N, CA and C atoms as a LAMMPS dump frame, in Angstrom:
ITEM: TIMESTEP
0
ITEM: NUMBER OF ATOMS
654
ITEM: BOX BOUNDS ff ff ff
-5.0000000000000000e+02 5.0000000000000000e+02
-5.0000000000000000e+02 5.0000000000000000e+02
-5.0000000000000000e+02 5.0000000000000000e+02
ITEM: ATOMS id mol type element x y z
1 1 1 N 0.861 -1.181 0
2 1 2 C 0 0 0
3 1 3 C 0.893 1.225 0
4 2 1 N 0.662 2.143 -0.872
5 2 2 C 1.477 3.354 -0.991
6 2 3 C 1.179 4.29 0.149
7 3 1 N 2.311 4.908 0.615
8 3 2 C 2.161 5.865 1.717
9 3 3 C 1.667 7.186 1.174
10 4 1 N 0.709 7.692 1.802
11 4 2 C 0.173 8.98 1.401
12 4 3 C 0.77 10.068 2.281
13 5 1 N 1.106 11.199 1.668
14 5 2 C 1.656 12.322 2.44
15 5 3 C 0.601 12.829 3.398
16 6 1 N 1.07 13.1 4.599
17 6 2 C 0.158 13.552 5.65
18 6 3 C 0.444 15.011 5.926
19 7 1 N -0.51 15.848 5.85
20 7 2 C -0.359 17.267 6.14
21 7 3 C -0.651 17.5 7.614
22 8 1 N 0.283 18.271 8.269
23 8 2 C 0.102 18.559 9.695
24 8 3 C -1.178 19.338 9.913
25 9 1 N -1.497 20.14 8.918
26 9 2 C -2.703 20.956 9.069
27 9 3 C -3.955 20.103 9.133
28 10 1 N -3.863 18.871 8.552
29 10 2 C -5.031 18.013 8.548
30 10 3 C -5.134 17.175 9.816
31 11 1 N -4.038 17.226 10.647
32 11 2 C -4.07 16.451 11.883
33 11 3 C -4.988 17.126 12.886
34 12 1 N -5.46 16.34 13.815
35 12 2 C -6.311 16.946 14.851
36 12 3 C -5.531 18.011 15.633
37 13 1 N -6.252 18.96 16.151
38 13 2 C -5.618 20.081 16.863
39 13 3 C -4.824 19.595 18.065
40 14 1 N -5.323 18.598 18.75
41 14 2 C -4.606 18.078 19.917
42 14 3 C -3.268 17.478 19.498
43 15 1 N -3.272 16.781 18.361
44 15 2 C -2.032 16.181 17.868
45 15 3 C -1.042 17.26 17.458
46 16 1 N -1.559 18.303 16.803
47 16 2 C -0.692 19.413 16.406
48 16 3 C -0.031 20.057 17.634
49 17 1 N -0.805 20.267 18.68
50 17 2 C -0.253 20.865 19.903
51 17 3 C 0.808 19.954 20.522
52 18 1 N 0.562 18.65 20.458
53 18 2 C 1.539 17.711 20.998
54 18 3 C 2.845 17.76 20.238
55 19 1 N 2.745 17.778 18.884
56 19 2 C 3.954 17.859 18.076
57 19 3 C 4.702 19.164 18.319
58 20 1 N 3.95 20.256 18.431
59 20 2 C 4.579 21.563 18.687
60 20 3 C 5.307 21.566 20.025
61 21 1 N 4.687 20.924 21.003
62 21 2 C 5.321 20.85 22.329
63 21 3 C 6.625 20.065 22.267
64 22 1 N 6.605 18.955 21.512
65 22 2 C 7.815 18.136 21.374
66 22 3 C 8.921 18.92 20.685
67 23 1 N 8.583 19.643 19.622
68 23 2 C 9.584 20.424 18.89
69 23 3 C 10.18 21.51 19.779
70 24 1 N 9.299 22.214 20.503
71 24 2 C 9.788 23.287 21.386
72 24 3 C 10.687 22.718 22.475
73 25 1 N 10.294 21.573 23.035
74 25 2 C 11.108 20.944 24.08
75 25 3 C 12.471 20.536 23.537
76 26 1 N 12.484 20.007 22.301
77 26 2 C 13.755 19.605 21.701
78 26 3 C 14.651 20.807 21.469
79 27 1 N 14.048 21.901 20.977
80 27 2 C 14.836 23.117 20.757
81 27 3 C 15.383 23.669 22.081
82 28 1 N 14.555 23.638 23.112
83 28 2 C 15.005 24.121 24.432
84 28 3 C 16.151 23.26 24.964
85 29 1 N 16.049 21.952 24.762
86 29 2 C 17.108 21.053 25.225
87 29 3 C 18.415 21.344 24.501
88 30 1 N 18.307 21.495 23.172
89 30 2 C 19.508 21.796 22.388
90 30 3 C 20.109 23.13 22.823
91 31 1 N 19.26 24.145 23.021
92 31 2 C 19.738 25.468 23.43
93 31 3 C 20.416 25.411 24.811
94 32 1 N 19.809 24.668 25.74
95 32 2 C 20.361 24.576 27.095
96 32 3 C 21.668 23.786 27.097
97 33 1 N 21.684 22.658 26.349
98 33 2 C 22.842 21.771 26.391
99 33 3 C 24.057 22.362 25.692
100 34 1 N 23.836 23.014 24.557
101 34 2 C 24.966 23.45 23.745
102 34 3 C 25.293 24.939 23.885
103 35 1 N 24.464 25.692 24.566
104 35 2 C 24.738 27.126 24.689
105 35 3 C 24.606 27.615 26.13
106 36 1 N 23.431 27.377 26.719
107 36 2 C 23.173 27.956 28.034
108 36 3 C 24.007 27.293 29.132
109 37 1 N 24.122 25.96 29.106
110 37 2 C 24.867 25.273 30.161
111 37 3 C 26.354 25.638 30.144
112 38 1 N 27.058 25.624 28.986
113 38 2 C 28.463 26.08 28.989
114 38 3 C 28.605 27.532 29.431
115 39 1 N 27.649 28.361 28.993
116 39 2 C 27.704 29.77 29.383
117 39 3 C 27.533 29.919 30.891
118 40 1 N 26.637 29.108 31.466
119 40 2 C 26.42 29.151 32.913
120 40 3 C 27.686 28.711 33.655
121 41 1 N 28.397 27.698 33.104
122 41 2 C 29.648 27.265 33.73
123 41 3 C 30.689 28.376 33.735
124 42 1 N 30.773 29.109 32.615
125 42 2 C 31.715 30.221 32.557
126 42 3 C 31.331 31.319 33.544
127 43 1 N 30.02 31.574 33.633
128 43 2 C 29.549 32.596 34.574
129 43 3 C 29.879 32.192 36.008
130 44 1 N 29.659 30.912 36.34
131 44 2 C 29.972 30.437 37.695
132 44 3 C 31.467 30.56 37.99
133 45 1 N 32.304 30.217 36.992
134 45 2 C 33.75 30.311 37.178
135 45 3 C 34.179 31.76 37.381
136 46 1 N 33.646 32.657 36.542
137 46 2 C 33.989 34.073 36.678
138 46 3 C 33.491 34.635 38.008
139 47 1 N 32.304 34.174 38.431
140 47 2 C 31.77 34.63 39.715
141 47 3 C 32.661 34.185 40.866
142 48 1 N 33.137 32.929 40.8
143 48 2 C 34.033 32.42 41.84
144 48 3 C 35.345 33.199 41.864
145 49 1 N 35.9 33.464 40.673
146 49 2 C 37.139 34.237 40.603
147 49 3 C 36.938 35.655 41.125
148 50 1 N 35.781 36.228 40.794
149 50 2 C 35.482 37.576 41.269
150 50 3 C 35.375 37.608 42.788
151 51 1 N 34.738 36.595 43.368
152 51 2 C 34.63 36.528 44.828
153 51 3 C 36.005 36.375 45.478
154 52 1 N 36.869 35.549 44.849
155 52 2 C 38.228 35.393 45.374
156 52 3 C 38.981 36.718 45.33
157 53 1 N 38.817 37.437 44.218
158 53 2 C 39.483 38.734 44.098
159 53 3 C 38.95 39.721 45.128
160 54 1 N 37.644 39.684 45.365
161 54 2 C 37.06 40.568 46.378
162 54 3 C 37.624 40.248 47.763
163 55 1 N 37.778 38.942 48.042
164 55 2 C 38.342 38.55 49.34
165 55 3 C 39.784 39.037 49.477
166 56 1 N 40.566 38.898 48.387
167 56 2 C 41.95 39.361 48.432
168 56 3 C 42.014 40.875 48.603
169 57 1 N 41.127 41.574 47.894
170 57 2 C 41.086 43.035 48.026
171 57 3 C 40.711 43.429 49.446
172 58 1 N 39.756 42.696 50.025
173 58 2 C 39.34 42.993 51.394
174 58 3 C 40.487 42.759 52.373
175 59 1 N 41.223 41.649 52.161
176 59 2 C 42.382 41.392 53.019
177 59 3 C 43.42 42.495 52.861
178 60 1 N 43.645 42.899 51.599
179 60 2 C 44.607 43.977 51.366
180 60 3 C 44.177 45.274 52.021
181 61 1 N 42.874 45.561 51.984
182 61 2 C 42.377 46.777 52.622
183 61 3 C 42.56 46.716 54.137
184 62 1 N 42.357 45.507 54.708
185 62 2 C 42.554 45.355 56.154
186 62 3 C 44.018 45.575 56.512
187 63 1 N 44.915 44.964 55.707
188 63 2 C 46.35 45.137 55.964
189 63 3 C 46.745 46.598 55.79
190 64 1 N 46.219 47.226 54.74
191 64 2 C 46.556 48.628 54.488
192 64 3 C 46.058 49.523 55.616
193 65 1 N 44.863 49.215 56.126
194 65 2 C 44.328 50.022 57.223
195 65 3 C 45.165 49.877 58.486
196 66 1 N 45.855 48.713 58.628
197 66 2 C 46.695 48.487 59.808
198 66 3 C 48.162 48.812 59.538
199 67 1 N 48.454 49.332 58.344
200 67 2 C 49.838 49.636 57.994
201 67 3 C 50.491 50.608 58.975
202 68 1 N 49.815 51.7 59.387
203 68 2 C 50.436 52.579 60.398
204 68 3 C 50.757 51.843 61.698
205 69 1 N 49.867 50.916 62.081
206 69 2 C 50.117 50.138 63.301
207 69 3 C 51.347 49.258 63.136
208 70 1 N 51.464 48.603 61.962
209 70 2 C 52.619 47.752 61.711
210 70 3 C 53.909 48.577 61.684
211 71 1 N 53.851 49.754 61.059
212 71 2 C 55.032 50.618 61.011
213 71 3 C 55.448 51.041 62.415
214 72 1 N 54.464 51.332 63.255
215 72 2 C 54.771 51.72 64.634
216 72 3 C 55.416 50.557 65.386
217 73 1 N 54.906 49.339 65.158
218 73 2 C 55.498 48.174 65.807
219 73 3 C 56.948 47.984 65.368
220 74 1 N 57.21 48.2 64.07
221 74 2 C 58.582 48.076 63.572
222 74 3 C 59.477 49.128 64.217
223 75 1 N 58.975 50.372 64.304
224 75 2 C 59.772 51.434 64.934
225 75 3 C 60.041 51.118 66.403
226 76 1 N 59.02 50.599 67.095
227 76 2 C 59.199 50.251 68.507
228 76 3 C 60.256 49.162 68.668
229 77 1 N 60.211 48.161 67.785
230 77 2 C 61.2 47.09 67.861
231 77 3 C 62.602 47.611 67.545
232 78 1 N 62.688 48.547 66.598
233 78 2 C 63.995 49.127 66.272
234 78 3 C 64.548 49.913 67.457
235 79 1 N 63.651 50.633 68.155
236 79 2 C 64.088 51.387 69.336
237 79 3 C 64.558 50.429 70.426
238 80 1 N 63.799 49.336 70.631
239 80 2 C 64.191 48.353 71.64
240 80 3 C 65.544 47.727 71.297
241 81 1 N 65.73 47.425 70.001
242 81 2 C 66.995 46.83 69.581
243 81 3 C 68.147 47.81 69.771
244 82 1 N 67.898 49.09 69.436
245 82 2 C 68.942 50.1 69.626
246 82 3 C 69.28 50.253 71.105
247 83 1 N 68.245 50.206 71.962
248 83 2 C 68.486 50.295 73.405
249 83 3 C 69.281 49.099 73.89
250 84 1 N 68.907 47.91 73.393
251 84 2 C 69.628 46.7 73.782
252 84 3 C 71.082 46.766 73.352
253 85 1 N 71.319 47.249 72.137
254 85 2 C 72.694 47.334 71.652
255 85 3 C 73.494 48.391 72.4
256 86 1 N 72.807 49.437 72.907
257 86 2 C 73.527 50.441 73.689
258 86 3 C 73.896 49.904 75.066
259 87 1 N 73.038 49.021 75.604
260 87 2 C 73.325 48.427 76.909
261 87 3 C 74.297 47.264 76.768
262 88 1 N 74.086 46.462 75.727
263 88 2 C 74.98 45.338 75.445
264 88 3 C 75.739 45.653 74.163
265 89 1 N 76.912 46.25 74.249
266 89 2 C 77.633 46.643 73.034
267 89 3 C 78.091 45.432 72.246
268 90 1 N 78.316 45.64 70.963
269 90 2 C 78.877 44.584 70.141
270 90 3 C 80.363 44.431 70.44
271 91 1 N 80.911 43.334 70.002
272 91 2 C 82.304 43.027 70.31
273 91 3 C 83.24 44.15 69.862
274 92 1 N 82.949 44.778 68.731
275 92 2 C 83.835 45.81 68.204
276 92 3 C 83.795 47.086 69.035
277 93 1 N 82.849 47.194 69.995
278 93 2 C 82.721 48.393 70.811
279 93 3 C 83.335 48.229 72.196
280 94 1 N 84.045 47.156 72.431
281 94 2 C 84.57 46.912 73.77
282 94 3 C 85.601 47.952 74.185
283 95 1 N 86.288 48.562 73.231
284 95 2 C 87.252 49.611 73.58
285 95 3 C 86.551 50.775 74.267
286 96 1 N 85.298 51.012 73.901
287 96 2 C 84.531 52.08 74.535
288 96 3 C 84.296 51.774 76.009
289 97 1 N 84.102 50.495 76.339
290 97 2 C 83.921 50.1 77.737
291 97 3 C 85.193 50.384 78.528
292 98 1 N 86.322 50.02 77.947
293 98 2 C 87.601 50.226 78.629
294 98 3 C 87.813 51.702 78.921
295 99 1 N 87.663 52.539 77.902
296 99 2 C 87.878 53.972 78.096
297 99 3 C 86.838 54.556 79.041
298 100 1 N 85.607 53.996 79.02
299 100 2 C 84.564 54.496 79.91
300 100 3 C 84.892 54.252 81.37
301 101 1 N 85.363 53.05 81.693
302 101 2 C 85.727 52.741 83.082
303 101 3 C 86.917 53.588 83.518
304 102 1 N 87.874 53.767 82.631
305 102 2 C 89.019 54.623 82.953
306 102 3 C 88.556 56.041 83.276
307 103 1 N 87.628 56.554 82.453
308 103 2 C 87.139 57.913 82.659
309 103 3 C 86.399 58.034 83.987
310 104 1 N 85.588 57.03 84.329
311 104 2 C 84.862 57.062 85.6
312 104 3 C 85.829 57.065 86.779
313 105 1 N 86.904 56.302 86.677
314 105 2 C 87.888 56.264 87.758
315 105 3 C 88.581 57.618 87.903
316 106 1 N 88.935 58.233 86.792
317 106 2 C 89.594 59.544 86.857
318 106 3 C 88.655 60.594 87.437
319 107 1 N 87.373 60.547 87.011
320 107 2 C 86.41 61.512 87.539
321 107 3 C 86.192 61.314 89.036
322 108 1 N 86.382 60.103 89.521
323 108 2 C 86.206 59.812 90.947
324 108 3 C 87.496 60.024 91.74
325 109 1 N 88.542 60.521 91.082
326 109 2 C 89.834 60.79 91.72
327 109 3 C 90.458 59.51 92.289
328 110 1 N 90.299 58.439 91.557
329 110 2 C 90.924 57.176 91.933
330 110 3 C 92.132 56.912 91.037
331 111 1 N 93.108 56.246 91.605
332 111 2 C 94.281 55.831 90.827
333 111 3 C 94.107 54.361 90.466
334 112 1 N 94.166 54.068 89.173
335 112 2 C 94.038 52.687 88.711
336 112 3 C 95.418 52.044 88.726
337 113 1 N 95.602 51.091 89.626
338 113 2 C 96.886 50.397 89.712
339 113 3 C 97.004 49.321 88.634
340 114 1 N 95.918 48.641 88.358
341 114 2 C 95.938 47.612 87.311
342 114 3 C 94.555 47.486 86.698
343 115 1 N 94.542 47.106 85.444
344 115 2 C 93.307 46.949 84.669
345 115 3 C 93.497 45.698 83.818
346 116 1 N 92.849 44.591 84.204
347 116 2 C 93.125 43.303 83.576
348 116 3 C 91.845 42.684 83.002
349 117 1 N 91.573 42.895 81.717
350 117 2 C 90.425 42.221 81.085
351 117 3 C 90.634 40.708 81.073
352 118 1 N 89.591 39.975 81.416
353 118 2 C 89.654 38.522 81.438
354 118 3 C 88.97 37.944 80.199
355 119 1 N 88.991 36.629 80.095
356 119 2 C 88.328 35.979 78.97
357 119 3 C 86.817 36.099 79.067
358 120 1 N 86.169 36.224 77.917
359 120 2 C 84.712 36.308 77.892
360 120 3 C 84.105 34.919 78.073
361 121 1 N 82.899 34.892 78.635
362 121 2 C 82.183 33.637 78.867
363 121 3 C 80.86 33.705 78.117
364 122 1 N 80.651 32.782 77.201
365 122 2 C 79.464 32.788 76.349
366 122 3 C 78.225 32.389 77.139
367 123 1 N 77.162 33.173 76.983
368 123 2 C 75.864 32.853 77.568
369 123 3 C 74.896 32.537 76.426
370 124 1 N 73.704 33.13 76.467
371 124 2 C 72.712 32.861 75.431
372 124 3 C 72.975 33.733 74.208
373 125 1 N 72.585 35.003 74.288
374 125 2 C 72.813 35.925 73.18
375 125 3 C 73.83 36.996 73.563
376 126 1 N 74.574 36.757 74.628
377 126 2 C 75.578 37.714 75.068
378 126 3 C 76.734 36.969 75.723
379 127 1 N 77.783 37.712 76.044
380 127 2 C 78.947 37.154 76.717
381 127 3 C 79.265 37.993 77.948
382 128 1 N 79.622 37.331 79.035
383 128 2 C 80.154 38.024 80.205
384 128 3 C 81.602 38.404 79.923
385 129 1 N 81.949 39.631 80.299
386 129 2 C 83.334 40.063 80.122
387 129 3 C 83.832 40.661 81.434
388 130 1 N 84.438 39.852 82.305
389 130 2 C 84.938 40.362 83.583
390 130 3 C 86.263 41.106 83.415
391 131 1 N 86.416 42.156 84.211
392 131 2 C 87.644 42.954 84.209
393 131 3 C 88.089 43.117 85.657
394 132 1 N 89.31 42.703 85.952
395 132 2 C 89.846 42.839 87.302
396 132 3 C 90.444 44.23 87.463
397 133 1 N 90 44.934 88.503
398 133 2 C 90.467 46.295 88.763
399 133 3 C 91.169 46.356 90.107
400 134 1 N 92.235 47.122 90.145
401 134 2 C 92.912 47.437 91.398
402 134 3 C 93.002 48.953 91.481
403 135 1 N 92.425 49.521 92.558
404 135 2 C 92.286 50.97 92.671
405 135 3 C 92.889 51.463 93.976
406 136 1 N 93.27 52.738 93.978
407 136 2 C 93.731 53.398 95.194
408 136 3 C 93.057 54.753 95.308
409 137 1 N 92.693 55.111 96.529
410 137 2 C 92.053 56.392 96.783
411 137 3 C 91.572 56.428 98.219
412 138 1 N 90.42 57.046 98.439
413 138 2 C 89.818 57.01 99.768
414 138 3 C 88.386 56.492 99.649
415 139 1 N 87.73 56.338 100.804
416 139 2 C 86.39 55.747 100.799
417 139 3 C 85.401 56.583 99.99
418 140 1 N 85.48 57.898 100.144
419 140 2 C 84.546 58.759 99.413
420 140 3 C 84.722 58.612 97.902
421 141 1 N 85.972 58.603 97.46
422 141 2 C 86.232 58.47 96.026
423 141 3 C 85.77 57.11 95.5
424 142 1 N 85.99 56.068 96.311
425 142 2 C 85.565 54.736 95.887
426 142 3 C 84.039 54.655 95.79
427 143 1 N 83.349 55.255 96.77
428 143 2 C 81.886 55.278 96.711
429 143 3 C 81.376 56.049 95.507
430 144 1 N 82.053 57.165 95.187
431 144 2 C 81.67 57.939 94.002
432 144 3 C 81.85 57.114 92.732
433 145 1 N 82.94 56.357 92.679
434 145 2 C 83.207 55.518 91.509
435 145 3 C 82.112 54.469 91.325
436 146 1 N 81.738 53.782 92.399
437 146 2 C 80.697 52.76 92.296
438 146 3 C 79.353 53.38 91.888
439 147 1 N 79.078 54.575 92.373
440 147 2 C 77.828 55.248 91.999
441 147 3 C 77.829 55.601 90.514
442 148 1 N 78.952 56.091 90.015
443 148 2 C 79.05 56.427 88.594
444 148 3 C 78.932 55.174 87.727
445 149 1 N 79.508 54.078 88.198
446 149 2 C 79.413 52.827 87.443
447 149 3 C 77.957 52.372 87.338
448 150 1 N 77.194 52.527 88.427
449 150 2 C 75.786 52.109 88.414
450 150 3 C 74.949 52.958 87.466
451 151 1 N 75.411 54.182 87.158
452 151 2 C 74.679 55.072 86.263
453 151 3 C 75.244 55.069 84.845
454 152 1 N 76.211 54.212 84.597
455 152 2 C 76.842 54.163 83.281
456 152 3 C 75.846 53.656 82.246
457 153 1 N 76.018 54.098 80.984
458 153 2 C 75.074 53.697 79.934
459 153 3 C 75.114 52.195 79.678
460 154 1 N 76.24 51.564 79.876
461 154 2 C 76.353 50.115 79.737
462 154 3 C 76.075 49.45 81.082
463 155 1 N 75.66 48.198 81.027
464 155 2 C 75.473 47.434 82.258
465 155 3 C 76.832 46.956 82.742
466 156 1 N 77.184 47.339 83.967
467 156 2 C 78.433 46.891 84.579
468 156 3 C 78.122 46.451 86.003
469 157 1 N 78.377 45.197 86.298
470 157 2 C 78.199 44.67 87.647
471 157 3 C 79.547 44.644 88.356
472 158 1 N 79.581 45.208 89.56
473 158 2 C 80.809 45.219 90.352
474 158 3 C 80.639 44.24 91.507
475 159 1 N 81.578 43.312 91.638
476 159 2 C 81.497 42.302 92.69
477 159 3 C 82.906 41.933 93.135
478 160 1 N 82.96 41.031 94.117
479 160 2 C 84.248 40.569 94.668
480 160 3 C 85.109 41.752 95.123
481 161 1 N 84.496 42.642 95.896
482 161 2 C 85.194 43.849 96.346
483 161 3 C 85.981 43.54 97.623
484 162 1 N 87.246 43.893 97.616
485 162 2 C 88.075 43.798 98.821
486 162 3 C 88.743 45.15 99.045
487 163 1 N 88.765 45.583 100.303
488 163 2 C 89.33 46.89 100.652
489 163 3 C 90.312 46.708 101.808
490 164 1 N 91.453 47.357 101.7
491 164 2 C 92.42 47.328 102.797
492 164 3 C 93.148 48.67 102.86
493 165 1 N 93.706 48.949 104.023
494 165 2 C 94.42 50.207 104.198
495 165 3 C 95.791 50.13 103.537
496 166 1 N 96.239 51.276 103.051
497 166 2 C 97.578 51.34 102.46
498 166 3 C 98.604 51.512 103.58
499 167 1 N 99.831 51.16 103.299
500 167 2 C 100.879 51.225 104.323
501 167 3 C 101.217 52.661 104.707
502 168 1 N 101.283 53.536 103.728
503 168 2 C 101.63 54.93 104.003
504 168 3 C 100.51 55.829 103.479
505 169 1 N 99.437 55.986 104.26
506 169 2 C 98.279 56.752 103.785
507 169 3 C 98.591 58.238 103.662
508 170 1 N 97.88 58.859 102.73
509 170 2 C 97.908 60.309 102.58
510 170 3 C 96.467 60.797 102.634
511 171 1 N 96.279 62.082 102.456
512 171 2 C 94.928 62.632 102.542
513 171 3 C 94.028 62.088 101.437
514 172 1 N 94.569 61.916 100.242
515 172 2 C 93.765 61.442 99.108
516 172 3 C 93.928 59.947 98.855
517 173 1 N 94.826 59.298 99.586
518 173 2 C 95.074 57.872 99.352
519 173 3 C 95.171 57.161 100.695
520 174 1 N 94.037 56.559 101.084
521 174 2 C 93.994 55.87 102.374
522 174 3 C 93.699 54.38 102.236
523 175 1 N 93.125 53.97 101.107
524 175 2 C 92.746 52.565 100.935
525 175 3 C 93.185 52.052 99.57
526 176 1 N 93.275 50.74 99.507
527 176 2 C 93.519 50.043 98.245
528 176 3 C 92.371 49.051 98.058
529 177 1 N 91.776 49.038 96.888
530 177 2 C 90.605 48.187 96.64
531 177 3 C 90.797 47.387 95.36
532 178 1 N 90.316 46.162 95.398
533 178 2 C 90.267 45.331 94.194
534 178 3 C 88.824 44.887 93.989
535 179 1 N 88.424 44.725 92.744
536 179 2 C 87.059 44.294 92.434
537 179 3 C 87.024 43.72 91.024
538 180 1 N 85.919 43.077 90.731
539 180 2 C 85.682 42.552 89.382
540 180 3 C 84.517 43.316 88.774
541 181 1 N 84.799 44.045 87.715
542 181 2 C 83.752 44.772 86.984
543 181 3 C 83.368 43.937 85.767
544 182 1 N 82.15 43.413 85.782
545 182 2 C 81.695 42.544 84.692
546 182 3 C 80.716 43.298 83.814
547 183 1 N 81.068 43.423 82.553
548 183 2 C 80.146 43.998 81.578
549 183 3 C 79.734 42.901 80.61
550 184 1 N 78.91 43.25 79.649
551 184 2 C 78.307 42.237 78.785
552 184 3 C 78.42 42.665 77.334
553 185 1 N 78.673 41.696 76.479
554 185 2 C 78.87 41.945 75.051
555 185 3 C 77.78 41.228 74.272
556 186 1 N 77.095 41.966 73.411
557 186 2 C 76.018 41.395 72.595
558 186 3 C 76.61 40.502 71.514
559 187 1 N 76.012 39.328 71.332
560 187 2 C 76.448 38.392 70.298
561 187 3 C 75.298 38.208 69.326
562 188 1 N 75.496 38.624 68.088
563 188 2 C 74.464 38.506 67.053
564 188 3 C 74.594 37.139 66.397
565 189 1 N 73.754 36.198 66.828
566 189 2 C 73.815 34.834 66.306
567 189 3 C 72.866 34.713 65.134
568 190 1 N 73.389 34.344 63.974
569 190 2 C 72.568 34.132 62.781
570 190 3 C 72.426 32.642 62.54
571 191 1 N 71.361 32.209 61.798
572 191 2 C 71.186 30.776 61.549
573 191 3 C 72.361 30.137 60.832
574 192 1 N 73.089 30.931 60.005
575 192 2 C 74.202 30.357 59.264
576 192 3 C 75.423 30.141 60.149
577 193 1 N 75.476 30.853 61.285
578 193 2 C 76.64 30.756 62.151
579 193 3 C 76.359 29.79 63.281
580 194 1 N 77.055 28.66 63.387
581 194 2 C 76.802 27.724 64.487
582 194 3 C 77.165 28.348 65.813
583 195 1 N 76.367 28.01 66.83
584 195 2 C 76.606 28.558 68.16
585 195 3 C 77.91 28.027 68.717
586 196 1 N 78.648 28.894 69.393
587 196 2 C 79.916 28.497 69.973
588 196 3 C 79.685 27.847 71.324
589 197 1 N 80.606 26.995 71.716
590 197 2 C 80.502 26.362 73.022
591 197 3 C 80.786 27.385 74.099
592 198 1 N 80.147 27.24 75.276
593 198 2 C 80.311 28.235 76.341
594 198 3 C 81.65 28.124 77.04
595 199 1 N 82.71 28.148 76.256
596 199 2 C 84.046 28.09 76.841
597 199 3 C 84.631 29.48 76.882
598 200 1 N 85.591 29.683 77.735
599 200 2 C 86.213 30.982 77.84
600 200 3 C 87.069 31.245 76.622
601 201 1 N 87.02 32.494 76.157
602 201 2 C 87.824 32.919 75.026
603 201 3 C 88.67 34.096 75.461
604 202 1 N 89.817 34.297 74.85
605 202 2 C 90.67 35.423 75.257
606 202 3 C 89.942 36.736 75.087
607 203 1 N 89.939 37.56 76.106
608 203 2 C 89.29 38.858 76.054
609 203 3 C 90.22 39.899 75.485
610 204 1 N 89.712 41.122 75.28
611 204 2 C 90.544 42.192 74.738
612 204 3 C 91.688 42.512 75.684
613 205 1 N 92.881 42.643 75.172
614 205 2 C 94.048 42.975 75.973
615 205 3 C 94.796 44.096 75.3
616 206 1 N 95.691 44.701 76.027
617 206 2 C 96.528 45.758 75.472
618 206 3 C 97.973 45.312 75.53
619 207 1 N 98.798 45.925 74.682
620 207 2 C 100.207 45.548 74.648
621 207 3 C 100.873 45.847 75.974
622 208 1 N 100.433 46.909 76.653
623 208 2 C 101.053 47.281 77.92
624 208 3 C 100.743 46.247 78.98
625 209 1 N 99.461 45.784 79.027
626 209 2 C 99.093 44.828 80.052
627 209 3 C 99.821 43.511 79.858
628 210 1 N 100.138 43.137 78.615
629 210 2 C 100.881 41.912 78.378
630 210 3 C 102.288 42.001 78.956
631 211 1 N 102.838 43.208 79.006
632 211 2 C 104.177 43.376 79.525
633 211 3 C 104.198 43.457 81.046
634 212 1 N 103.015 43.464 81.651
635 212 2 C 102.943 43.493 83.098
636 212 3 C 103.208 44.855 83.687
637 213 1 N 103.125 45.918 82.886
638 213 2 C 103.357 47.26 83.386
639 213 3 C 102.043 47.935 83.696
640 214 1 N 102.104 48.979 84.483
641 214 2 C 100.914 49.736 84.843
642 214 3 C 100.611 50.732 83.731
643 215 1 N 99.492 50.549 82.985
644 215 2 C 99.185 51.462 81.877
645 215 3 C 98.575 52.758 82.333
646 216 1 N 98.336 52.901 83.648
647 216 2 C 97.677 54.103 84.148
648 216 3 C 98.515 54.71 85.273
649 217 1 N 99.612 55.366 84.961
650 217 2 C 100.426 55.98 86.025
651 217 3 C 99.667 57.097 86.692
652 218 1 N 99.931 57.299 87.955
653 218 2 C 99.236 58.352 88.696
654 218 3 C 99.763 59.718 88.286
């Protein structure tokens, strides 16, 4: 039997509506699958990237708003470090300690009989540097010297004090005193530099002291 062409217009209205619905649904599926869905994926990706950028910008704004606070903290730490270095001088500044103690003794009208720097002793981030002193003067001058030492810009601890009368006292020279003046040297330890063992190391010396002569004549 030969197939006869069927005109859609001759189909019942309900059938026509059904076919139209199927065609529209197919077109919508094709549009969603091949255009709208990929576009939605790109939109979601861009939205996620935009949110990430907003979060980074917000973090940057928070950091920027606290920048003056951070700068102040850095300045405070620099001041603390400068103060620490002034109290605990670096190894290259030890000559300043020597001249400082000499100056304090002269200002106190004391005669320095001997000045013997000892070996340094390693601690944590600093080293003890004891100096043996032998002085002559009177009680008032010795008290003035100890007071000046306590007010010195560097930390100096005075201990092991012994006092005795001189054999031939004068008005300005009635006692002889020995003591240990211990100051401290800052050690800048970096990760690349291995820590040294806490053994004694030769301290700063002078050519005169090696010869056993008095470098501070009265």
